[in-house]
N, C-alpha and C positions, 0 to 999 in steps of 0.2 A: 711404162707409164707416160713417157714422153710421146710415144706413138698414140696412146689414147687421147692425150691432150690435142695433138695435131688433128686427129679424126674429129674431135668435138668442135674444134675451130672450123674445120672444113664444113661441118654440118650446119654451121651458122649461116653459111651462104653470103657472107659479107655483112651480116647484121652485127652491130657492136653491142653485145650483151653487157649487162651490168655485173661487175665482179668485185667482191669484197676480198681483198688480198691481205691476209695476216702477214705482218713483217716483224722480224726479230731485230733488224738493224738496216741502216741505209746501204752499206756495201752489199749485203745479201739481196736486198730489194732491187738493186740497180739493174743487173742483167735480166732478172725476172720481168721487171717493168718494160725494159727495152724489147723483150721478146713478145710481150702481151699487148702493148699499148695500141697497136694498129687494129687489134681484134676486139678489144673490150673497153668499156668505159669503167675505169678502175678507181676504186677508193682504197687507200691503204689503211689497215687497222693495226695500230701499234699497241697490241695488248700483250704485255710480258711481265706478269707478276713475279716471275722467277728471278728477274734481274735486280741486283742490289741498288739501293736508292740513288747514289751518286752516278753509278754507271748507267742506270735507267735514264736519268735526266740527260746525260751526255749523248747517249744513243738516240734518244727522242729528238733532241735538238738537231742532230745531224740528219735524221730522217726528214724533219721538216725543212731544213735547209736544202737538202737534195731535191725534194719535190718542188720547192719554190724555184730552184735553178733550172730544172728540166721541164716542169709543167706536165710531167707524165702521168700524174694522178692527184686526186684530192686526198685528204687525210681525215679520218674519223677519230676524234679524241676520246679518251676514256680514262677512268681512274686506274691507278697503279695496282691496287688490291694485292699487295705483297703477302697479306695474311692468308690468302687462298693457296698460294704456293707453299707457304709454311705448313699449312694443314695437310696437303697431299704428300709432302716430302717427309713428314714426321715418321720416324721409324725406318726410313729408307736412306738415311744419310750415308751408309756404307755400301749401298748398291753401286755396281760399276757404271761408268759412263755408258749411256745407251741402254741401260737396263731398266728395271721396274720404275725407278724414280723418274727417269727421263720420259718413259712412255706415259706415265701419269701427267707429267708436265705438258707433253704434247697435247694430250686429250683435254686438259684444262683450257689451254689456249685456243684450240680448235673448236671446242664446244661453245665458248663465248663468241667466237667468230661466226659459227653457224647460227647461233641465236640472233646475233645482230643482223646478219645477212637476211635471215628469214623475216625478221621483224621489220626491216627497212625495205623489203621488196627487191632484193638483189636476185639475179638469175643464178649466180654461182658464188661459191667461196673456195679459197685456196690458201696455200701458205708458201712463203719463201724458204722454209726450212729444208726443202728437198734439194736446195742448191749446195748444201754443205756435204763435203765428202765424208764427214764424221757422223752423218745422220742417215738412218735407214729410210729410203724412200718407200720401201715395201711397208714398213710399219706405219709411216705417216699416211700413206694412201689408204691403208686398211682402217685407220682411225677415221679419216675423212669419209670414207664410204659408209661406215657404220653410223656416223653422226648425220649423214644425209638421209638415212632411211626414214620414211614417213614425213619428210619435210617438203616444203614448197620450193626449196632452194637446192641446187645441184652441187655436188662436189666436182671440182675441176681437177682431174688427175694431173700429176706433174712429176718430173724428175729433172729439175732445172739444171743439174750438173751436166746433163747430157748435151751433146753438140757444143762442147767447150764453154758451157755456162759458167762454171766456177772460175775458170781463167778469165772470162770476160768480166765477171764481177770484180776481179782484182784489178783489171785494166781500168774500169770505170771508177773504182775507188781512188786510183792514182790520179786519173784525169780531173776528178772533182775534189781531190785532196780530202777525202773522207777519213775520219777516224775509223780505224779497223782494229777491233779487239782480238785478243788471242785466246779467249775462253767463251763458253756458251753464255754465261750471264749470272748464274746463281753462285752463292758463296762456295758451295761444294766444288763446282767446276773451276772457280778462280783459284782455290787452294790447290787443286790438282795440277792446274797449269803452272802455278808457282813452284810446286815440287818438281815437275818435269824440267823447268828452266834451271833450277838449282842443280839437279842431277846432270843435265847437259853441261852446265858450267863446270861442274866438278870433274867431268870426264875429259875435259880439254887439257 
């Protein structure tokens, strides 16, 4: 998927296309933006109805601060819409991380990104989610491809963890003193992270 992205950039022939980049948080967006900023005119779309309210506000504030500090992209604001995640997660609370609940969550966020990108005349839409070692780039790209079918906006394939992307995001987070969370964002993932932490502490 990283190679597909590089080929797409090469095909632009130096033209800076308009990209709407869905972002889950400032640290994940950092290395993605650094890699893309010379090739695209980027607007970050912070649409994350899965994230709990206080955590959502904290991550959003850090995203805005990071973009102001770097000037690497604009930001497109939107409503939280937590009820939409609650609707798709109902009945899937016990699904494993990365399973059916997460796939529906990815689709929810990317569908809204695709809608906004098409409505606002962007050339491409993409997501920072592929930078995470815990997320399937194959699954995310398959969702993006499907959402792009029949639209006037193209899906930009990615696997941002490639070429040291995840490690670079950690470096940039330290450089900019960004808040870096240890769970995906929803209550279910937060509780799972807390259980893992308790188990690790108990094993010491």
